C-alpha positions as CSV (number, residue, x, y, z in Angstrom):
1,M,0.1,0.0,-0.2
2,T,1.4,3.0,-1.3
3,K,0.9,6.3,1.4
4,I,-0.2,9.4,0.1
5,K,2.0,12.3,0.3
6,S,1.6,16.3,1.3
7,M,2.8,18.6,-1.0
8,T,4.9,20.6,1.2
9,G,8.3,19.1,2.4
10,F,11.7,19.6,3.0
11,G,14.8,17.4,2.3
12,R,18.8,17.6,2.9
13,A,21.6,15.5,2.4
14,E,25.2,15.6,2.6
15,V,28.0,13.5,0.6
16,T,31.9,13.8,0.8
17,E,33.8,12.0,-1.8
18,N,37.3,12.5,-3.4
19,N,37.8,15.6,-1.4
20,R,34.4,17.5,-2.2
21,K,31.3,17.7,-0.3
22,F,27.7,18.2,-2.0
23,T,25.1,19.3,-0.3
24,V,21.5,19.2,-1.5
25,E,18.3,20.7,0.2
26,I,14.9,20.1,-1.0
27,K,11.7,22.0,-0.2
28,A,8.6,22.5,-1.5
29,V,5.0,24.3,-1.1
30,N,1.6,23.2,-3.1
31,H,1.1,23.5,-6.8
32,R,-1.1,22.1,-9.7
33,Y,1.3,20.8,-11.3
34,L,5.6,19.9,-11.0
35,E,7.1,23.2,-10.9
36,A,11.0,22.6,-10.2
37,S,13.7,25.8,-9.7
38,V,17.4,24.4,-9.2
39,K,19.9,27.1,-7.9
40,M,23.2,25.6,-8.1
41,P,27.0,26.6,-8.6
42,K,27.8,27.6,-12.2
43,K,30.4,24.6,-12.7
44,L,27.8,21.9,-11.9
45,T,24.6,23.6,-14.5
46,M,25.4,20.8,-16.7
47,F,23.8,18.6,-14.0
48,E,20.3,20.4,-14.2
49,A,18.6,17.7,-16.8
50,N,20.1,14.9,-14.5
51,I,18.8,16.8,-11.1
52,R,15.7,17.0,-12.8
53,N,15.2,13.5,-14.2
54,V,16.0,12.4,-10.7
55,M,13.4,14.4,-8.9
56,K,10.0,13.2,-11.5
57,E,11.4,9.9,-10.1
58,Y,10.6,11.1,-6.4
59,M,7.4,13.9,-6.8
60,E,4.7,14.6,-9.7
61,R,3.4,17.9,-8.2
62,G,4.5,20.8,-6.2
63,K,6.4,23.8,-6.6
64,V,10.3,22.6,-5.6
65,D,13.0,24.5,-5.0
66,V,16.1,22.9,-4.9
67,F,19.4,24.5,-3.9
68,V,22.7,22.5,-4.3
69,T,26.3,23.7,-2.7
70,L,29.6,22.5,-3.3
71,E,32.6,22.5,-1.3
72,D,36.0,21.5,-3.5
73,Y,38.2,20.5,-0.9
74,N,41.3,19.2,-3.5
75,E,44.5,21.6,-3.4
76,A,45.1,21.5,-7.2
77,A,41.8,22.0,-7.7
78,E,42.9,25.1,-10.0
79,T,46.2,25.2,-12.1
80,V,48.4,27.8,-13.7
81,K,48.1,28.3,-17.3
82,Y,51.8,30.2,-18.7
83,N,50.6,32.0,-22.0
84,S,54.0,32.0,-23.9
85,A,52.5,33.0,-27.0
86,L,51.4,36.4,-25.4
87,A,54.6,37.2,-23.5
88,H,57.0,36.8,-26.9
89,E,53.7,39.2,-28.3
90,Y,54.8,41.6,-25.0
91,M,58.3,41.5,-25.2
92,K,58.2,42.1,-29.5
93,Y,55.9,45.4,-29.4
94,I,58.0,46.7,-26.4
95,Q,61.3,46.0,-28.6
96,E,59.8,47.8,-31.1
97,M,58.8,50.6,-28.9
98,A,62.6,50.8,-27.6
99,D,63.9,50.9,-31.2
100,D,61.5,53.6,-32.4
101,F,62.5,55.9,-29.5
102,G,66.1,55.0,-28.9
103,I,65.5,53.9,-25.4
104,Q,66.9,50.5,-23.4
105,N,64.4,48.0,-23.3
106,D,64.4,47.8,-19.4
107,V,61.6,45.6,-18.8
108,R,62.3,42.9,-16.2
109,L,60.9,39.0,-15.9
110,S,58.7,40.2,-12.8
111,V,57.4,43.3,-14.6
112,L,56.3,40.9,-17.9
113,A,54.8,38.2,-15.4
114,R,51.8,40.7,-14.4
115,F,51.1,41.8,-17.9
116,P,47.6,40.5,-18.3
117,D,47.2,37.0,-19.2
118,V,50.3,35.9,-19.1
119,F,49.6,33.9,-16.1
120,T,46.0,32.6,-15.6
121,M,44.3,30.1,-13.2
122,E,42.0,27.4,-14.9
123,D,40.2,25.0,-13.1
124,M,41.4,22.0,-13.2
125,E,39.6,19.2,-16.0
126,T,37.5,16.9,-14.1
127,D,35.9,13.8,-14.5
128,E,32.5,14.4,-15.4
129,D,30.7,11.1,-14.3
130,E,32.7,10.6,-11.3
131,L,31.1,14.3,-10.3
132,W,27.8,13.4,-11.3
133,G,28.3,10.0,-9.3
134,T,28.4,12.0,-6.2
135,L,26.2,14.7,-6.6
136,E,23.2,12.0,-7.6
137,K,24.1,10.2,-4.2
138,A,23.3,14.0,-2.8
139,V,20.4,14.2,-5.2
140,R,18.8,10.7,-4.3
141,G,19.4,11.3,-0.4
142,A,17.9,14.5,-0.3
143,C,14.8,13.5,-2.4
144,D,14.7,10.3,-0.2
145,N,14.1,12.7,3.1
146,F,12.2,15.0,1.3
147,V,9.5,12.3,0.6
148,K,9.8,11.0,4.2
149,A,8.4,14.0,5.3
150,R,6.0,14.5,2.4
151,E,4.5,11.0,3.9
152,K,4.8,12.1,7.4
153,E,2.4,14.9,6.5
154,G,0.2,13.2,4.4
155,E,-0.4,10.7,7.4
156,N,-1.7,13.4,9.4
157,L,-3.6,14.7,6.4
158,K,-5.1,11.4,5.8
159,S,-6.8,11.0,9.1
160,D,-7.6,14.3,8.9
161,L,-9.6,13.7,6.0
162,I,-11.2,10.3,7.4
163,V,-12.9,12.2,10.7
164,K,-14.1,14.9,8.2
165,L,-15.6,12.0,5.5
166,D,-17.0,10.4,8.6
167,E,-18.2,14.0,9.9
168,M,-19.9,14.3,6.3
169,A,-21.5,10.9,6.4
170,G,-23.4,11.7,9.8
171,Y,-24.9,14.7,8.3
172,V,-25.9,12.6,5.1
173,G,-27.2,10.0,7.3
174,F,-29.2,12.6,8.9
175,I,-30.7,13.9,5.8
176,E,-31.5,10.6,4.8
177,E,-33.8,9.6,7.8
178,H,-35.4,12.8,8.3
179,S,-36.6,13.2,4.6
180,P,-39.0,11.0,4.6
181,E,-40.7,12.5,7.7
182,I,-41.0,16.0,6.0
183,V,-43.8,14.6,3.3
184,T,-46.1,12.7,6.1
185,E,-45.7,16.5,8.0
186,Y,-46.5,18.0,4.8
187,R,-49.5,15.6,4.5
188,K,-50.8,16.8,8.1
189,R,-50.4,20.6,7.4
190,L,-52.3,20.3,4.4
191,E,-55.1,17.9,6.2
192,E,-55.6,20.4,8.9
193,K,-55.5,23.4,6.5
194,L,-58.6,21.4,4.6
195,R,-60.4,20.7,7.5
196,D,-60.1,24.5,8.9
197,M,-61.2,25.5,5.2
198,L,-64.3,22.5,4.9
199,G,-65.1,23.1,8.6
200,N,-66.9,19.5,9.6
201,L,-67.0,18.0,6.1
202,D,-65.0,14.9,5.7
203,V,-61.8,15.5,4.6
204,K,-61.6,12.4,2.4
205,A,-63.8,13.7,0.1
206,D,-60.3,15.6,-1.4
207,E,-58.4,12.4,-0.6
208,G,-57.5,12.3,-4.4
209,R,-56.4,16.4,-4.2
210,I,-54.4,15.8,-1.5
211,V,-52.3,12.5,-2.6
212,T,-51.5,14.6,-5.7
213,E,-50.4,17.3,-3.8
214,V,-48.0,15.3,-1.3
215,T,-46.9,13.5,-4.3
216,I,-45.9,17.3,-6.3
217,Y,-44.5,18.0,-3.0
218,A,-42.4,14.5,-2.3
219,D,-41.3,14.8,-6.1
220,K,-40.0,18.6,-5.6
221,I,-37.8,17.7,-2.1
222,C,-36.7,14.0,-3.0
223,V,-33.1,13.9,-2.4
224,D,-32.7,10.2,-2.8
225,E,-30.5,10.6,-5.8
226,E,-28.1,13.0,-4.0
227,I,-28.3,10.8,-1.3
228,V,-26.7,7.9,-3.1
229,R,-24.0,9.9,-4.8
230,L,-22.9,11.8,-1.8
231,K,-22.5,8.2,-0.3
232,S,-20.5,6.5,-3.3
233,H,-18.2,9.9,-2.8
234,V,-17.8,9.6,0.6
235,Q,-16.3,5.9,0.0
236,A,-14.7,6.6,-3.1
237,M,-12.8,9.1,-1.5
238,K,-12.0,7.1,1.7
239,D,-10.9,4.0,-0.8
240,E,-8.3,6.3,-2.9
241,L,-6.8,7.5,0.6
242,V,-6.1,4.1,1.8
243,K,-5.2,3.3,-1.6
244,G,-2.7,5.9,-1.4
245,G,-0.2,7.6,-4.4
246,A,-0.5,10.8,-6.0
247,C,-4.3,10.9,-5.6
248,G,-4.9,14.5,-4.9
249,R,-6.2,15.4,-8.6
250,K,-8.2,12.5,-8.2
251,L,-9.3,13.6,-4.7
252,D,-10.1,17.2,-6.1
253,F,-12.6,16.1,-8.6
254,I,-14.6,14.0,-6.3
255,A,-14.7,16.8,-4.0
256,Q,-16.0,18.5,-6.6
257,E,-18.7,16.2,-7.0
258,M,-19.5,16.3,-3.5
259,N,-20.1,20.0,-3.3
260,R,-22.5,19.8,-6.2
261,E,-24.6,17.3,-4.8
262,A,-24.6,19.4,-1.5
263,N,-26.0,22.3,-3.1
264,T,-28.7,20.3,-4.7
265,T,-29.7,19.0,-1.6
266,L,-29.5,22.1,0.2
267,S,-31.9,23.5,-2.4
268,K,-34.6,21.0,-1.5
269,S,-34.3,21.0,1.5
270,G,-38.3,21.6,3.1
271,D,-37.6,21.6,6.5
272,L,-35.4,24.1,9.3
273,A,-33.6,21.5,10.4
274,L,-32.8,19.8,7.1
275,T,-31.2,22.6,5.9
276,D,-29.3,23.3,9.2
277,K,-27.4,19.8,8.0
278,A,-27.2,20.5,4.6
279,I,-25.2,23.5,5.6
280,E,-23.0,22.2,7.8
281,L,-22.6,19.3,5.2
282,K,-21.6,22.0,2.6
283,T,-19.1,23.3,5.3
284,V,-17.6,20.3,5.9
285,I,-17.1,19.6,2.2
286,E,-15.5,23.0,2.2
287,K,-12.9,22.0,4.7
288,I,-12.2,18.6,2.8
289,R,-11.6,20.5,-0.3
290,E,-9.2,23.5,1.4
291,Q,-7.4,19.8,2.8
292,I,-7.1,18.1,-0.6
293,Q,-5.1,21.0,-2.4
294,N,-2.1,20.0,0.0
295,V,-2.4,16.2,-1.1
296,E,-0.3,15.5,-4.1
């Protein structure tokens, strides 16, 4: 059974190999799709596509920020490069100047060495496979911790949603149980009104009219179909929560259907008590929808 995951989370990992320490931090907030931002040193930008591909193995939705830092402890991480051709070029033109002006060429070696780009510092060539091998370990380690944090929060969301679904089922049950009573009460009121109007005459004389009126009213306020669908939606959402995985989009769709049925139920409510329960039903559905926005 796969656990459901929250879309918020944080993960961090450090890996040190070959005198290099990689630190990777991942944090995320709610988002409809997977949107990733990767920030890392310039010398590692070649691995951005690799990092994104790894991330897709661990997450499907969320606005995710990834921070990568590198500490290179290799003493020979940089090397000095001597540009012999450029030094000769400098000396050639300095000598021409000396000849043009008839003055002695007094350029010393220490002066020439300070001319621009005669000596430059360059990063030593590194093995890309070796570099990515270490970086990948740090990325996967951070992703593992990130997923664990998401799963822990996801379990809290699951528990909260199930409590709210049980509360919702209670309101649905109340409406189902008391809806038939409204029709009975309506018939009684109708008969009483007829007695008041007809005095001592037998009300049964208008039994056909009463049945017709009651039938029209019963059809108007009937919520049987809505009750059946609401029960089905509650069970469907519980099943998805138990099944787990990236079910946020499906849960959101079910919640929209719940809200639609609740609106219809409220519009058909013919009794103050049922109206109150229908409003409470809509309120708890809205709370469920808000929580679902946090589910991956």
